[in-house]
N, CA, C and O atoms as CSV, one atom per row, in Angstrom:
chain,resi,resn,atom,element,x,y,z
A,1,MET,N,N,17.207,-5.015,-34.178
A,1,MET,CA,C,16.489,-6.512,-32.894
A,1,MET,C,C,17.430,-6.235,-31.787
A,1,MET,O,O,18.641,-6.016,-31.813
A,2,PHE,N,N,16.572,-6.296,-30.791
A,2,PHE,CA,C,16.960,-6.417,-29.830
A,2,PHE,C,C,17.426,-8.194,-29.069
A,2,PHE,O,O,16.696,-9.184,-29.013
A,3,ALA,N,N,18.621,-8.072,-28.667
A,3,ALA,CA,C,19.198,-9.171,-28.016
A,3,ALA,C,C,18.535,-9.649,-26.616
A,3,ALA,O,O,18.345,-8.774,-25.771
A,4,ASP,N,N,18.222,-10.806,-26.362
A,4,ASP,CA,C,17.505,-11.199,-25.407
A,4,ASP,C,C,17.520,-10.586,-23.792
A,4,ASP,O,O,16.576,-10.168,-23.122
A,5,ASP,N,N,18.743,-10.688,-23.503
A,5,ASP,CA,C,19.338,-9.917,-22.465
A,5,ASP,C,C,19.545,-8.807,-22.474
A,5,ASP,O,O,20.060,-8.319,-21.469
A,6,ASP,N,N,19.197,-7.878,-23.725
A,6,ASP,CA,C,19.041,-6.354,-23.357
A,6,ASP,C,C,17.608,-6.067,-23.267
A,6,ASP,O,O,17.335,-4.923,-23.629
A,7,ARG,N,N,16.863,-6.601,-22.981
A,7,ARG,CA,C,15.442,-6.022,-23.203
A,7,ARG,C,C,15.290,-6.529,-21.870
A,7,ARG,O,O,15.753,-7.569,-21.401
A,8,PRO,N,N,14.251,-5.256,-21.077
A,8,PRO,CA,C,13.917,-5.435,-19.679
A,8,PRO,C,C,13.258,-6.344,-19.499
A,8,PRO,O,O,12.398,-6.757,-20.278
A,9,LYS,N,N,13.653,-6.975,-18.067
A,9,LYS,CA,C,12.346,-7.757,-17.728
A,9,LYS,C,C,11.269,-7.447,-17.403
A,9,LYS,O,O,11.149,-6.284,-17.017
A,10,LYS,N,N,10.413,-8.059,-17.411
A,10,LYS,CA,C,8.734,-8.047,-17.301
A,10,LYS,C,C,8.729,-8.720,-15.805
A,10,LYS,O,O,9.567,-9.610,-15.656
A,11,ILE,N,N,8.085,-8.483,-14.931
A,11,ILE,CA,C,7.911,-8.949,-13.235
A,11,ILE,C,C,6.804,-9.408,-13.808
A,11,ILE,O,O,6.113,-8.656,-14.495
A,12,ALA,N,N,6.463,-10.759,-13.600
A,12,ALA,CA,C,5.558,-11.355,-13.442
A,12,ALA,C,C,4.235,-11.096,-12.420
A,12,ALA,O,O,4.484,-10.923,-11.226
A,13,ALA,N,N,3.336,-11.079,-12.714
A,13,ALA,CA,C,2.146,-10.992,-11.580
A,13,ALA,C,C,2.187,-12.061,-10.739
A,13,ALA,O,O,2.327,-13.178,-11.237
A,14,HIS,N,N,2.071,-11.910,-9.319
A,14,HIS,CA,C,2.018,-13.288,-8.097
A,14,HIS,C,C,0.472,-13.388,-8.491
A,14,HIS,O,O,-0.406,-12.563,-8.743
A,15,GLU,N,N,0.549,-14.818,-8.425
A,15,GLU,CA,C,-0.524,-15.406,-7.999
A,15,GLU,C,C,-0.342,-15.954,-6.634
A,15,GLU,O,O,0.645,-16.581,-6.250
A,16,ILE,N,N,-1.617,-15.590,-5.791
A,16,ILE,CA,C,-1.465,-16.719,-4.333
A,16,ILE,C,C,-1.550,-18.093,-4.893
A,16,ILE,O,O,-2.028,-18.562,-5.925
A,17,GLY,N,N,-0.853,-18.637,-3.743
A,17,GLY,CA,C,-1.047,-20.048,-3.939
A,17,GLY,C,C,0.488,-21.135,-5.378
A,17,GLY,O,O,0.854,-22.302,-5.523
A,18,MET,N,N,0.792,-19.906,-5.979
A,18,MET,CA,C,1.526,-20.415,-7.317
A,18,MET,C,C,2.634,-21.207,-6.310
A,18,MET,O,O,2.730,-21.178,-5.083
A,19,ASP,N,N,3.584,-22.064,-7.524
A,19,ASP,CA,C,4.406,-22.864,-7.216
A,19,ASP,C,C,5.676,-21.626,-7.385
A,19,ASP,O,O,5.857,-20.839,-8.315
A,20,LEU,N,N,6.510,-21.822,-6.001
A,20,LEU,CA,C,7.405,-20.640,-6.026
A,20,LEU,C,C,9.239,-21.735,-6.342
A,20,LEU,O,O,10.385,-21.402,-6.041
A,21,SER,N,N,9.009,-22.309,-6.651
A,21,SER,CA,C,10.288,-23.457,-6.549
A,21,SER,C,C,11.355,-22.689,-7.771
A,21,SER,O,O,12.486,-22.225,-7.631
A,22,ALA,N,N,10.637,-22.762,-8.762
A,22,ALA,CA,C,11.561,-21.705,-10.059
A,22,ALA,C,C,12.272,-20.863,-9.721
A,22,ALA,O,O,13.464,-20.873,-10.031
A,23,LEU,N,N,11.487,-19.516,-8.689
A,23,LEU,CA,C,12.227,-18.738,-8.281
A,23,LEU,C,C,13.201,-18.165,-7.570
A,23,LEU,O,O,13.160,-18.489,-6.383
A,24,SER,N,N,14.104,-17.395,-7.875
A,24,SER,CA,C,15.141,-17.058,-7.093
A,24,SER,C,C,14.800,-16.313,-6.298
A,24,SER,O,O,13.713,-15.743,-6.398
A,25,VAL,N,N,15.890,-16.043,-4.971
A,25,VAL,CA,C,15.657,-15.623,-3.859
A,25,VAL,C,C,15.362,-13.857,-4.450
A,25,VAL,O,O,14.420,-13.231,-3.965
A,26,ALA,N,N,16.019,-13.392,-5.215
A,26,ALA,CA,C,15.919,-11.867,-5.567
A,26,ALA,C,C,14.400,-12.162,-6.299
A,26,ALA,O,O,13.314,-11.702,-5.949
A,27,GLU,N,N,14.579,-12.720,-6.983
A,27,GLU,CA,C,12.624,-13.051,-7.293
A,27,GLU,C,C,11.465,-13.040,-6.397
A,27,GLU,O,O,10.304,-12.633,-6.427
A,28,LEU,N,N,12.428,-13.794,-5.401
A,28,LEU,CA,C,10.893,-14.047,-4.256
A,28,LEU,C,C,11.179,-12.229,-3.315
A,28,LEU,O,O,10.313,-11.599,-2.709
A,29,GLU,N,N,12.083,-11.984,-3.439
A,29,GLU,CA,C,12.293,-10.617,-2.480
A,29,GLU,C,C,11.416,-9.642,-2.607
A,29,GLU,O,O,10.628,-9.192,-1.775
A,30,GLU,N,N,11.716,-9.171,-4.352
A,30,GLU,CA,C,10.762,-8.482,-5.635
A,30,GLU,C,C,9.654,-8.486,-5.141
A,30,GLU,O,O,9.124,-7.496,-4.637
A,31,ARG,N,N,9.051,-9.851,-5.240
A,31,ARG,CA,C,7.644,-9.866,-5.434
A,31,ARG,C,C,7.159,-9.668,-3.771
A,31,ARG,O,O,5.992,-9.445,-3.449
A,32,ILE,N,N,7.968,-9.760,-3.082
A,32,ILE,CA,C,7.164,-9.741,-1.180
A,32,ILE,C,C,7.617,-7.721,-1.313
A,32,ILE,O,O,7.041,-6.991,-0.506
A,33,ALA,N,N,8.358,-7.233,-2.074
A,33,ALA,CA,C,8.499,-5.659,-1.642
A,33,ALA,C,C,7.355,-5.387,-2.976
A,33,ALA,O,O,6.859,-4.291,-2.718
A,34,LEU,N,N,6.918,-5.760,-3.893
A,34,LEU,CA,C,5.758,-5.249,-4.442
A,34,LEU,C,C,4.302,-5.678,-3.555
A,34,LEU,O,O,3.315,-4.965,-3.376
A,35,LEU,N,N,4.535,-7.057,-3.088
A,35,LEU,CA,C,3.139,-7.412,-2.220
A,35,LEU,C,C,3.112,-6.189,-1.369
A,35,LEU,O,O,2.089,-5.509,-1.441
A,36,LYS,N,N,4.194,-5.745,-0.472
A,36,LYS,CA,C,3.901,-4.834,0.689
A,36,LYS,C,C,3.639,-3.652,0.113
A,36,LYS,O,O,3.307,-2.773,0.909
A,37,GLN,N,N,3.694,-3.279,-1.295
A,37,GLN,CA,C,3.520,-1.832,-1.826
A,37,GLN,C,C,2.211,-1.882,-2.431
A,37,GLN,O,O,1.594,-0.854,-2.712
A,38,GLU,N,N,1.723,-3.161,-2.660
A,38,GLU,CA,C,0.471,-3.187,-2.689
A,38,GLU,C,C,-0.581,-3.160,-1.579
A,38,GLU,O,O,-1.609,-2.483,-1.558
A,39,ILE,N,N,-0.115,-4.054,-0.627
A,39,ILE,CA,C,-0.446,-3.725,1.222
A,39,ILE,C,C,-0.481,-2.370,1.603
A,39,ILE,O,O,-1.435,-2.030,2.303
A,40,THR,N,N,0.253,-1.629,1.329
A,40,THR,CA,C,-0.019,-0.404,1.779
A,40,THR,C,C,-0.853,0.497,0.933
A,40,THR,O,O,-1.172,1.591,1.400
A,41,ARG,N,N,-1.357,0.046,-0.626
A,41,ARG,CA,C,-1.881,0.750,-1.312
A,41,ARG,C,C,-3.435,0.305,-1.152
A,41,ARG,O,O,-4.297,0.944,-1.755
A,42,LEU,N,N,-3.737,-0.660,-0.434
A,42,LEU,CA,C,-5.136,-1.060,-0.118
A,42,LEU,C,C,-5.601,-0.468,1.233
A,42,LEU,O,O,-6.778,-0.207,1.481
A,43,GLU,N,N,-4.379,-0.247,2.237
A,43,GLU,CA,C,-4.929,0.096,3.486
A,43,GLU,C,C,-5.434,1.571,3.371
A,43,GLU,O,O,-6.439,2.047,3.898
A,44,ALA,N,N,-4.235,2.385,2.317
A,44,ALA,CA,C,-4.828,3.541,2.077
A,44,ALA,C,C,-6.304,3.743,1.680
A,44,ALA,O,O,-7.088,4.522,2.222
A,45,ASP,N,N,-6.566,2.882,0.603
A,45,ASP,CA,C,-7.881,2.764,0.391
A,45,ASP,C,C,-8.743,2.582,1.264
A,45,ASP,O,O,-9.679,3.364,1.430
A,46,ILE,N,N,-8.591,1.715,1.829
A,46,ILE,CA,C,-9.517,1.424,3.353
A,46,ILE,C,C,-9.661,2.545,4.063
A,46,ILE,O,O,-10.752,3.117,4.080
A,47,LYS,N,N,-9.009,2.835,4.481
A,47,LYS,CA,C,-8.852,4.569,5.104
A,47,LYS,C,C,-9.124,6.147,4.756
A,47,LYS,O,O,-9.123,7.144,5.479
A,48,LYS,N,N,-9.382,5.947,3.200
A,48,LYS,CA,C,-10.184,6.877,2.515
A,48,LYS,C,C,-11.474,6.608,2.580
A,48,LYS,O,O,-12.408,7.217,3.101
A,49,LYS,N,N,-11.401,5.499,1.912
A,49,LYS,CA,C,-12.941,4.920,2.277
A,49,LYS,C,C,-13.856,5.031,3.419
A,49,LYS,O,O,-15.060,5.200,3.228
A,50,GLY,N,N,-13.285,4.932,4.751
A,50,GLY,CA,C,-13.875,4.947,5.765
A,50,GLY,C,C,-14.038,6.431,6.178
A,50,GLY,O,O,-14.759,6.837,7.089
A,51,SER,N,N,-13.313,7.118,5.426
A,51,SER,CA,C,-13.200,8.559,6.167
A,51,SER,C,C,-14.500,9.290,5.660
A,51,SER,O,O,-15.166,10.177,6.193
A,52,THR,N,N,-14.652,8.609,4.413
A,52,THR,CA,C,-15.336,9.384,3.362
A,52,THR,C,C,-17.512,8.383,4.217
A,52,THR,O,O,-18.654,8.747,3.934
A,53,ARG,N,N,-17.185,7.541,4.905
A,53,ARG,CA,C,-18.349,6.837,5.196
A,53,ARG,C,C,-18.726,7.670,6.428
A,53,ARG,O,O,-19.812,8.204,6.656
A,54,ASP,N,N,-17.526,7.674,7.235
A,54,ASP,CA,C,-17.547,8.528,8.348
A,54,ASP,C,C,-17.930,9.738,8.459
A,54,ASP,O,O,-18.407,10.078,9.542
A,55,ALA,N,N,-17.821,10.755,7.323
A,55,ALA,CA,C,-18.490,11.955,6.874
A,55,ALA,C,C,-19.426,11.846,6.474
A,55,ALA,O,O,-20.002,12.923,6.626
A,56,ALA,N,N,-20.186,11.001,5.884
A,56,ALA,CA,C,-21.403,10.957,5.181
A,56,ALA,C,C,-22.578,10.232,6.596
A,56,ALA,O,O,-23.798,10.390,6.640
A,57,GLU,N,N,-21.893,9.612,7.401
A,57,GLU,CA,C,-22.977,9.047,8.687
A,57,GLU,C,C,-22.922,10.530,9.317
A,57,GLU,O,O,-24.038,11.050,9.294
A,58,SER,N,N,-21.937,11.333,9.863
A,58,SER,CA,C,-21.948,12.545,10.685
A,58,SER,C,C,-22.837,13.100,9.900
A,58,SER,O,O,-23.992,13.056,10.323
A,59,PHE,N,N,-22.624,13.724,8.661
A,59,PHE,CA,C,-23.779,14.758,8.126
A,59,PHE,C,C,-25.586,13.910,8.034
A,59,PHE,O,O,-26.616,14.507,8.347
A,60,PHE,N,N,-25.541,12.731,7.631
A,60,PHE,CA,C,-26.825,11.997,7.983
A,60,PHE,C,C,-27.329,12.399,9.095
A,60,PHE,O,O,-28.347,13.090,9.050
A,61,SER,N,N,-26.671,12.021,10.493
A,61,SER,CA,C,-26.945,11.538,12.075
A,61,SER,C,C,-27.475,12.685,12.229
A,61,SER,O,O,-28.658,12.598,12.560
A,62,LYS,N,N,-26.903,14.235,12.076
A,62,LYS,CA,C,-27.354,15.692,12.441
A,62,LYS,C,C,-29.008,15.827,12.207
A,62,LYS,O,O,-29.429,16.913,12.607
A,63,SER,N,N,-29.770,15.171,11.786
A,63,SER,CA,C,-30.984,15.707,10.828
A,63,SER,C,C,-32.016,15.544,12.444
A,63,SER,O,O,-33.213,15.832,12.443
C-alpha cells in the first residue's frame, strides 16, 4: 500500500465562481496555468472551425 504522501496529487477541476480561500498561492498559480492552456486550446478550435466555415462559404459562393 502507498502512504498518502507518496500518491501523486490529483489537480481538482476548477469551477467558475468557486471559493478560493482554501487554495494556496501555488495551487492558484497551477489553476491559472491550466486555464491559460484551456483558453489556448479553445482559441485554436475557434480558428479551426472558422477556417472550415470560410472554406465552405468560398466553395458555395462560387456558383
